[in-house]
ZALUMLO-481518 format. One record per residue (C-alpha): residue number from 1; residue in one letter; x, y, z. Coordinates in steps of 0.05 Angstrom, whole numbers, plus 5000, padded with zeros to 4 digits. Example, Ala and Ser with C-alpha at 12.3 -4.5 7.8 and 13.67 -1.06 7.14 Angstrom:
ZALUMLO-481518
[1, 'A', [5246, 4910, 5156]]
[2, 'S', [5273, 4979, 5143]]
***
This chain:
ZALUMLO-481518
[1, 'M', [5904, 3095, 3901]]
[2, 'V', [5836, 3123, 3886]]
[3, 'E', [5790, 3164, 3930]]
[4, 'K', [5715, 3172, 3925]]
[5, 'S', [5692, 3243, 3918]]
[6, 'N', [5628, 3274, 3942]]
[7, 'K', [5601, 3274, 3871]]
[8, 'N', [5615, 3200, 3856]]
[9, 'I', [5671, 3217, 3808]]
[10, 'G', [5696, 3155, 3768]]
[11, 'K', [5760, 3118, 3786]]
[12, 'K', [5826, 3140, 3754]]
[13, 'E', [5878, 3094, 3726]]
[14, 'M', [5941, 3086, 3768]]
[15, 'P', [6001, 3121, 3740]]
[16, 'E', [6055, 3080, 3705]]
[17, 'S', [6110, 3096, 3753]]
[18, 'I', [6071, 3072, 3812]]
[19, 'K', [6047, 3012, 3776]]
[20, 'K', [6119, 2995, 3757]]
[21, 'L', [6140, 3003, 3829]]
[22, 'F', [6089, 2953, 3853]]
[23, 'E', [6111, 2904, 3801]]
[24, 'Q', [6183, 2910, 3822]]
[25, 'K', [6164, 2898, 3894]]
[26, 'Q', [6125, 2837, 3875]]
[27, 'N', [6184, 2809, 3835]]
[28, 'G', [6232, 2821, 3893]]
[29, 'V', [6271, 2872, 3854]]
[30, 'A', [6296, 2929, 3896]]
[31, 'K', [6329, 2988, 3867]]
[32, 'Q', [6369, 3042, 3902]]
[33, 'D', [6320, 3097, 3887]]
[34, 'T', [6260, 3058, 3912]]
[35, 'K', [6261, 3095, 3976]]
[36, 'V', [6262, 3162, 3943]]
[37, 'E', [6207, 3142, 3897]]
[38, 'A', [6167, 3115, 3955]]
[39, 'N', [6174, 3180, 3991]]
[40, 'T', [6156, 3215, 3928]]
[41, 'F', [6097, 3168, 3924]]
[42, 'V', [6074, 3188, 3993]]
[43, 'E', [6082, 3262, 3978]]
[44, 'E', [6045, 3254, 3913]]
[45, 'I', [5990, 3218, 3951]]
[46, 'D', [5986, 3276, 4000]]
[47, 'T', [5986, 3326, 3944]]
[48, 'L', [5930, 3287, 3910]]
[49, 'K', [5891, 3290, 3974]]
[50, 'K', [5902, 3364, 3981]]
[51, 'D', [5884, 3377, 3909]]
[52, 'K', [5823, 3333, 3917]]
[53, 'F', [5801, 3375, 3980]]
[54, 'D', [5812, 3442, 3945]]
[55, 'N', [5774, 3421, 3884]]
[56, 'K', [5711, 3387, 3912]]
[57, 'N', [5669, 3408, 3852]]
[58, 'Q', [5718, 3381, 3801]]
[59, 'E', [5740, 3312, 3783]]
[60, 'S', [5802, 3285, 3820]]
[61, 'E', [5864, 3280, 3780]]
[62, 'V', [5928, 3243, 3798]]
[63, 'L', [5989, 3282, 3776]]
[64, 'P', [6054, 3249, 3760]]
[65, 'V', [6105, 3255, 3815]]
[66, 'N', [6172, 3282, 3794]]
[67, 'I', [6231, 3317, 3826]]
[68, 'E', [6220, 3383, 3793]]
[69, 'H', [6149, 3387, 3820]]
[70, 'K', [6175, 3369, 3889]]
[71, 'E', [6224, 3426, 3890]]
[72, 'E', [6170, 3474, 3870]]
[73, 'Q', [6125, 3449, 3925]]
[74, 'K', [6182, 3457, 3976]]
[75, 'K', [6195, 3526, 3951]]
[76, 'S', [6121, 3543, 3954]]
[77, 'K', [6116, 3515, 4025]]
[78, 'K', [6177, 3555, 4046]]
[79, 'Q', [6147, 3617, 4016]]
[80, 'K', [6082, 3604, 4051]]
[81, 'K', [6118, 3593, 4117]]
[82, 'E', [6159, 3656, 4107]]
[83, 'K', [6096, 3693, 4089]]
[84, 'S', [6061, 3664, 4151]]
[85, 'N', [6120, 3684, 4195]]
[86, 'K', [6121, 3752, 4164]]
[87, 'E', [6046, 3760, 4175]]
[88, 'E', [6053, 3735, 4246]]
[89, 'K', [6110, 3784, 4258]]
[90, 'L', [6069, 3840, 4227]]
[91, 'K', [6010, 3821, 4270]]
[92, 'K', [6054, 3819, 4332]]
[93, 'D', [6084, 3886, 4314]]
[94, 'K', [6015, 3913, 4302]]
[95, 'N', [5991, 3888, 4370]]
[96, 'V', [6052, 3918, 4403]]
[97, 'K', [6040, 3984, 4367]]
[98, 'E', [5966, 3983, 4385]]
[99, 'K', [5983, 3968, 4457]]
[100, 'K', [6032, 4025, 4458]]
[101, 'I', [5980, 4071, 4426]]
[102, 'Q', [5929, 4050, 4479]]
[103, 'E', [5980, 4063, 4534]]
[104, 'D', [5996, 4131, 4503]]
[105, 'D', [5921, 4146, 4498]]
[106, 'S', [5912, 4124, 4570]]
[107, 'N', [5969, 4169, 4593]]
[108, 'K', [5940, 4225, 4551]]
[109, 'N', [5872, 4213, 4582]]
[110, 'K', [5902, 4214, 4651]]
[111, 'K', [5939, 4278, 4635]]
[112, 'F', [5876, 4308, 4603]]
[113, 'S', [5834, 4287, 4664]]
[114, 'K', [5883, 4321, 4710]]
[115, 'K', [5884, 4382, 4666]]
[116, 'T', [5809, 4383, 4664]]
[117, 'K', [5804, 4380, 4739]]
[118, 'V', [5853, 4437, 4745]]
[119, 'T', [5812, 4476, 4694]]
[120, 'I', [5746, 4463, 4730]]
[121, 'L', [5777, 4483, 4796]]
[122, 'S', [5803, 4546, 4764]]
[123, 'I', [5734, 4562, 4736]]
[124, 'L', [5700, 4550, 4803]]
[125, 'L', [5753, 4593, 4838]]
[126, 'A', [5741, 4648, 4786]]
[127, 'I', [5666, 4644, 4798]]
[128, 'A', [5675, 4649, 4873]]
[129, 'C', [5720, 4709, 4864]]
[130, 'C', [5669, 4742, 4819]]
[131, 'A', [5613, 4729, 4870]]
[132, 'F', [5656, 4758, 4925]]
[133, 'V', [5672, 4820, 4883]]
[134, 'I', [5597, 4829, 4866]]
[135, 'T', [5579, 4823, 4940]]
[136, 'L', [5631, 4875, 4959]]
[137, 'T', [5605, 4919, 4903]]
[138, 'I', [5533, 4913, 4929]]
[139, 'F', [5552, 4929, 5001]]
[140, 'L', [5610, 4977, 4993]]
[141, 'V', [5598, 5013, 4928]]
[142, 'P', [5544, 5068, 4933]]
[143, 'K', [5481, 5055, 4894]]
[144, 'T', [5470, 5099, 4834]]
[145, 'N', [5397, 5080, 4819]]
[146, 'K', [5347, 5137, 4823]]
[147, 'M', [5296, 5127, 4879]]
[148, 'D', [5222, 5124, 4863]]
[149, 'P', [5185, 5188, 4880]]
[150, 'P', [5148, 5188, 4947]]
[151, 'V', [5072, 5188, 4958]]
[152, 'L', [5054, 5251, 4996]]
[153, 'Q', [4998, 5257, 5048]]
[154, 'I', [4971, 5318, 5083]]
[155, 'Y', [4931, 5316, 5148]]
[156, 'S', [4916, 5360, 5209]]
[157, 'L', [4937, 5344, 5279]]
[158, 'S', [4929, 5390, 5341]]
[159, 'N', [4916, 5451, 5298]]
[160, 'Q', [4978, 5435, 5257]]
[161, 'T', [4984, 5418, 5183]]
[162, 'I', [5027, 5356, 5174]]
[163, 'L', [5063, 5331, 5112]]
[164, 'H', [5078, 5256, 5111]]
[165, 'V', [5116, 5208, 5064]]
[166, 'E', [5136, 5136, 5074]]
[167, 'E', [5205, 5124, 5103]]
[168, 'N', [5260, 5106, 5054]]
[169, 'E', [5325, 5074, 5080]]
[170, 'D', [5363, 5098, 5018]]
[171, 'A', [5344, 5172, 5029]]
[172, 'I', [5393, 5215, 5068]]
[173, 'L', [5339, 5269, 5076]]
[174, 'Y', [5267, 5286, 5059]]
[175, 'E', [5251, 5348, 5018]]
[176, 'F', [5184, 5385, 5019]]
[177, 'Y', [5163, 5443, 4974]]
[178, 'I', [5106, 5493, 4984]]
[179, 'Q', [5081, 5546, 4934]]
[180, 'K', [5021, 5591, 4940]]
[181, 'K', [4978, 5596, 4878]]
[182, 'G', [4995, 5658, 4838]]
[183, 'E', [5062, 5668, 4871]]
[184, 'T', [5132, 5650, 4846]]
[185, 'N', [5166, 5639, 4913]]
[186, 'I', [5174, 5567, 4935]]
[187, 'A', [5183, 5550, 5009]]
[188, 'Y', [5231, 5492, 5022]]
[189, 'I', [5236, 5446, 5082]]
[190, 'S', [5293, 5396, 5090]]
[191, 'S', [5282, 5344, 5144]]
[192, 'N', [5316, 5282, 5171]]
[193, 'T', [5248, 5253, 5187]]
[194, 'N', [5191, 5233, 5140]]
[195, 'E', [5140, 5280, 5173]]
[196, 'V', [5140, 5356, 5182]]
[197, 'S', [5094, 5412, 5204]]
[198, 'I', [5085, 5468, 5153]]
[199, 'K', [5043, 5518, 5191]]
[200, 'S', [5101, 5568, 5194]]
[201, 'K', [5109, 5563, 5118]]
[202, 'L', [5037, 5581, 5102]]
[203, 'S', [5040, 5657, 5099]]
[204, 'T', [4966, 5674, 5089]]
[205, 'P', [4902, 5636, 5077]]
[206, 'G', [4893, 5612, 5006]]
[207, 'E', [4907, 5556, 4955]]
[208, 'Y', [4975, 5522, 4957]]
[209, 'Y', [5012, 5470, 4916]]
[210, 'I', [5054, 5421, 4956]]
[211, 'W', [5102, 5365, 4934]]
[212, 'A', [5160, 5324, 4961]]
[213, 'R', [5219, 5281, 4941]]
[214, 'Y', [5273, 5235, 4970]]
[215, 'G', [5342, 5266, 4974]]
[216, 'G', [5401, 5221, 4956]]
[217, 'K', [5477, 5229, 4960]]
[218, 'N', [5477, 5259, 4891]]
[219, 'S', [5429, 5280, 4836]]
[220, 'K', [5430, 5211, 4805]]
[221, 'E', [5401, 5180, 4868]]
[222, 'T', [5352, 5236, 4886]]
[223, 'S', [5281, 5217, 4867]]
[224, 'N', [5236, 5256, 4821]]
[225, 'D', [5182, 5300, 4851]]
[226, 'S', [5119, 5269, 4879]]
[227, 'I', [5051, 5286, 4850]]
[228, 'K', [5033, 5358, 4868]]
[229, 'L', [4975, 5363, 4917]]
[230, 'T', [4928, 5423, 4921]]
[231, 'F', [4919, 5446, 4993]]
[232, 'Y', [4869, 5499, 5016]]
[233, 'Y', [4896, 5534, 5077]]
[234, 'Y', [4842, 5566, 5121]]
[235, 'E', [4851, 5608, 5183]]
[236, 'Y', [4801, 5613, 5239]]
[237, 'L', [4775, 5682, 5258]]
[238, 'D', [4794, 5709, 5325]]
[239, 'I', [4747, 5693, 5382]]
[240, 'P', [4706, 5754, 5403]]
[241, 'S', [4722, 5783, 5472]]
[242, 'V', [4654, 5797, 5503]]
[243, 'Y', [4631, 5836, 5564]]
[244, 'V', [4564, 5860, 5593]]
[245, 'S', [4551, 5934, 5602]]
[246, 'S', [4544, 5962, 5672]]
[247, 'D', [4470, 5977, 5664]]
[248, 'Q', [4458, 5904, 5644]]
[249, 'Q', [4424, 5927, 5581]]
[250, 'T', [4475, 5909, 5527]]
[251, 'L', [4527, 5857, 5507]]
[252, 'T', [4590, 5886, 5476]]
[253, 'W', [4654, 5859, 5441]]
[254, 'L', [4711, 5883, 5398]]
[255, 'K', [4702, 5877, 5323]]
[256, 'V', [4737, 5817, 5291]]
[257, 'V', [4777, 5829, 5227]]
[258, 'N', [4752, 5791, 5166]]
[259, 'A', [4686, 5772, 5199]]
[260, 'K', [4624, 5784, 5157]]
[261, 'E', [4574, 5779, 5216]]
[262, 'Y', [4564, 5751, 5286]]
[263, 'R', [4518, 5702, 5321]]
[264, 'V', [4494, 5710, 5393]]
[265, 'Y', [4476, 5640, 5416]]
[266, 'Y', [4429, 5631, 5476]]
[267, 'G', [4396, 5574, 5512]]
[268, 'M', [4375, 5550, 5580]]
[269, 'Q', [4414, 5487, 5565]]
[270, 'D', [4476, 5484, 5522]]
[271, 'E', [4448, 5426, 5482]]
[272, 'N', [4391, 5469, 5453]]
[273, 'L', [4422, 5534, 5428]]
[274, 'N', [4388, 5586, 5384]]
[275, 'Y', [4420, 5650, 5360]]
[276, 'F', [4409, 5722, 5341]]
[277, 'T', [4448, 5749, 5281]]
[278, 'V', [4487, 5814, 5288]]
[279, 'A', [4516, 5848, 5226]]
[280, 'Q', [4588, 5871, 5221]]
[281, 'P', [4589, 5946, 5235]]
[282, 'A', [4621, 5998, 5191]]
[283, 'S', [4697, 5998, 5184]]
[284, 'T', [4704, 6059, 5228]]
[285, 'T', [4667, 6027, 5286]]
[286, 'T', [4708, 5990, 5338]]
[287, 'N', [4655, 5956, 5381]]
[288, 'V', [4596, 5912, 5366]]
[289, 'V', [4534, 5921, 5411]]
[290, 'F', [4476, 5872, 5423]]
[291, 'E', [4413, 5898, 5459]]
[292, 'F', [4383, 5852, 5512]]
[293, 'S', [4315, 5881, 5494]]
[294, 'Q', [4314, 5828, 5440]]
[295, 'F', [4299, 5778, 5496]]
[296, 'N', [4233, 5813, 5515]]
[297, 'N', [4193, 5764, 5474]]
[298, 'L', [4227, 5704, 5505]]
[299, 'N', [4208, 5667, 5567]]
[300, 'A', [4237, 5694, 5631]]
[301, 'G', [4294, 5656, 5662]]
[302, 'N', [4369, 5646, 5665]]
[303, 'Y', [4403, 5640, 5597]]
[304, 'T', [4475, 5623, 5576]]
[305, 'L', [4501, 5666, 5519]]
[306, 'Y', [4559, 5656, 5470]]
[307, 'V', [4584, 5700, 5413]]
[308, 'Q', [4617, 5674, 5349]]
[309, 'A', [4649, 5711, 5291]]
[310, 'I', [4623, 5685, 5224]]
[311, 'A', [4671, 5684, 5164]]
[312, 'D', [4665, 5686, 5089]]
[313, 'E', [4697, 5620, 5069]]
[314, 'S', [4710, 5643, 4998]]
[315, 'N', [4765, 5685, 5029]]
[316, 'F', [4795, 5622, 5061]]
[317, 'Y', [4773, 5639, 5132]]
[318, 'K', [4732, 5596, 5179]]
[319, 'N', [4684, 5615, 5235]]
[320, 'S', [4716, 5629, 5302]]
[321, 'E', [4705, 5586, 5362]]
[322, 'L', [4652, 5606, 5412]]
[323, 'S', [4668, 5660, 5463]]
[324, 'K', [4669, 5647, 5537]]
[325, 'P', [4598, 5635, 5566]]
[326, 'I', [4560, 5694, 5595]]
[327, 'L', [4502, 5685, 5644]]
[328, 'Y', [4441, 5728, 5632]]
[329, 'A', [4377, 5732, 5673]]
[330, 'N', [4319, 5749, 5628]]
[331, 'K', [4268, 5787, 5672]]
[332, 'T', [4202, 5796, 5636]]
[333, 'K', [4156, 5853, 5657]]
[334, 'L', [4083, 5835, 5659]]
[335, 'A', [4035, 5874, 5616]]
[336, 'D', [3989, 5923, 5650]]
[337, 'V', [3917, 5904, 5665]]
[338, 'V', [3876, 5926, 5605]]
[339, 'S', [3816, 5955, 5644]]
[340, 'A', [3781, 5952, 5712]]
[341, 'T', [3712, 5973, 5743]]
[342, 'F', [3689, 5973, 5816]]
[343, 'N', [3615, 5973, 5836]]
[344, 'N', [3600, 6002, 5906]]
[345, 'E', [3531, 5970, 5908]]
[346, 'N', [3555, 5898, 5906]]
[347, 'N', [3630, 5908, 5920]]
[348, 'M', [3648, 5871, 5856]]
[349, 'L', [3713, 5887, 5818]]
[350, 'S', [3714, 5870, 5744]]
[351, 'F', [3781, 5873, 5704]]
[352, 'K', [3807, 5851, 5637]]
[353, 'I', [3878, 5825, 5621]]
[354, 'D', [3919, 5806, 5560]]
[355, 'T', [3928, 5731, 5572]]
[356, 'L', [3985, 5727, 5522]]
[357, 'K', [4028, 5777, 5560]]
[358, 'T', [4003, 5771, 5631]]
[359, 'I', [4012, 5701, 5657]]
[360, 'T', [3999, 5706, 5731]]
[361, 'N', [3944, 5690, 5783]]
[362, 'F', [3963, 5745, 5832]]
[363, 'Y', [3943, 5819, 5832]]
[364, 'E', [3955, 5876, 5879]]
[365, 'I', [3896, 5924, 5896]]
[366, 'V', [3900, 5991, 5932]]
[367, 'I', [3835, 6022, 5959]]
[368, 'N', [3828, 6096, 5976]]
[369, 'D', [3905, 6100, 5973]]
[370, 'N', [3912, 6071, 6043]]
[371, 'E', [3889, 5998, 6041]]
[372, 'T', [3931, 5948, 6002]]
[373, 'F', [3916, 5875, 5994]]
[374, 'I', [3931, 5817, 5945]]
[375, 'C', [3878, 5776, 5911]]
[376, 'K', [3887, 5710, 5874]]
[377, 'I', [3844, 5687, 5817]]
[378, 'D', [3833, 5613, 5805]]
[379, 'S', [3846, 5613, 5731]]
[380, 'I', [3876, 5662, 5681]]
[381, 'L', [3819, 5689, 5639]]
[382, 'E', [3812, 5749, 5596]]
[383, 'N', [3753, 5776, 5638]]
[384, 'N', [3756, 5767, 5712]]
[385, 'I', [3709, 5784, 5770]]
[386, 'F', [3733, 5790, 5842]]
[387, 'D', [3688, 5803, 5905]]
[388, 'L', [3721, 5855, 5951]]
[389, 'T', [3668, 5850, 6008]]
[390, 'P', [3715, 5811, 6054]]
[391, 'Y', [3768, 5865, 6047]]
[392, 'L', [3723, 5927, 6060]]
[393, 'K', [3700, 5957, 6125]]
[394, 'K', [3625, 5956, 6139]]
[395, 'G', [3591, 6014, 6105]]
[396, 'E', [3658, 6036, 6072]]
[397, 'T', [3651, 6071, 6006]]
[398, 'V', [3707, 6063, 5954]]
[399, 'S', [3726, 6128, 5920]]
[400, 'N', [3793, 6107, 5891]]
[401, 'L', [3820, 6039, 5868]]
[402, 'K', [3882, 6018, 5829]]
[403, 'I', [3906, 5948, 5807]]
[404, 'K', [3969, 5915, 5778]]
[405, 'A', [3994, 5845, 5760]]
[406, 'L', [4047, 5815, 5805]]
[407, 'G', [4109, 5779, 5780]]
[408, 'D', [4148, 5721, 5812]]
[409, 'G', [4200, 5767, 5843]]
[410, 'D', [4258, 5736, 5804]]
[411, 'Y', [4251, 5739, 5729]]
[412, 'I', [4180, 5766, 5719]]
[413, 'T', [4170, 5837, 5743]]
[414, 'D', [4105, 5872, 5762]]
[415, 'S', [4063, 5911, 5714]]
[416, 'E', [4045, 5983, 5726]]
[417, 'Y', [3983, 6004, 5765]]
[418, 'I', [3920, 6026, 5728]]
[419, 'L', [3860, 6063, 5759]]
[420, 'A', [3793, 6028, 5761]]
[421, 'G', [3728, 6062, 5744]]
[422, 'I', [3680, 6072, 5804]]
[423, 'L', [3606, 6059, 5797]]
***
């Protein structure tokens, strides 16, 4: 039997054994081994087909069928089957082994996952414990950090010198230090509050250095010193104790230590005060005296007086406060009439005044030592003429006449009499 290949390979001649078999069949001759040869023929045909399939690019070839070749084919087939079975078994064993490995890996992963969870929980628990310990340390263990130094302020309040720093919740006390320039001693104030008065620690007026710090439970916590401030401590001079002399002519007070001079303030209203300056007397003198005669050139009237001790601030003293007020009535005496003349022929009195010192319209006139009357001039002039006819008796001759300026009776006193010339 021939088979056409894909490459149009030419037909092969049928083998002799097959050809012989066909001939015997056609002649009706049947031999005992026909069946075997027929089977062999079929197997050879199959083999030819297989060989033809495996060798598509070669020409087909029909091999003679024989028993020896058959045995080899059986053996080869058996070997292939055994090999296939062996490969299948190996594959099955491999699958079983891989499945077991996967199961082992899965179990390991499960175990690892459980272990990982336990590890993570342990780590979280450790972190929580650390946080708790840190919190306890913060709240229960004393701080050892040094505090920042305070900022010091100095101010005056109600005649007191006050030191002030900001409050610090970590400080167990507040420390203040005071040292006078040029001295080695340091005054120390420890306080539970952030503000103290230091007046008692300032011994005498002068220049001082002052600083502060926060006190802790130990030296490691106590702050460094603040910046040192320079403070000039002044004291006020004592207020003069003033009194008026019994004759109303002088104002007197006790000398004030460290005063360089005094001022006597005066005024009719407290808002407009002027002053006289009085020097500090010698060291051996106890009292200071002011003469009221210094008011002679001032307008008459009621004045309010004050005395103040004046200091030399280079010695760190300040002026005293004003003394208690003293009332003083300044009574000005009018100046005498400059000159006067009386004429008996026309009864005219002529007189001259100092208009700067005699400010009045009223004059008192005494005639012949027994007749007194008051005349008023209309305006204050340097030269004045007054007719006495209404005041004289008919035919009376004036032999003696005197005149003076009249004050207001309160603060301006009368002048003295002067005699007029008679014509």
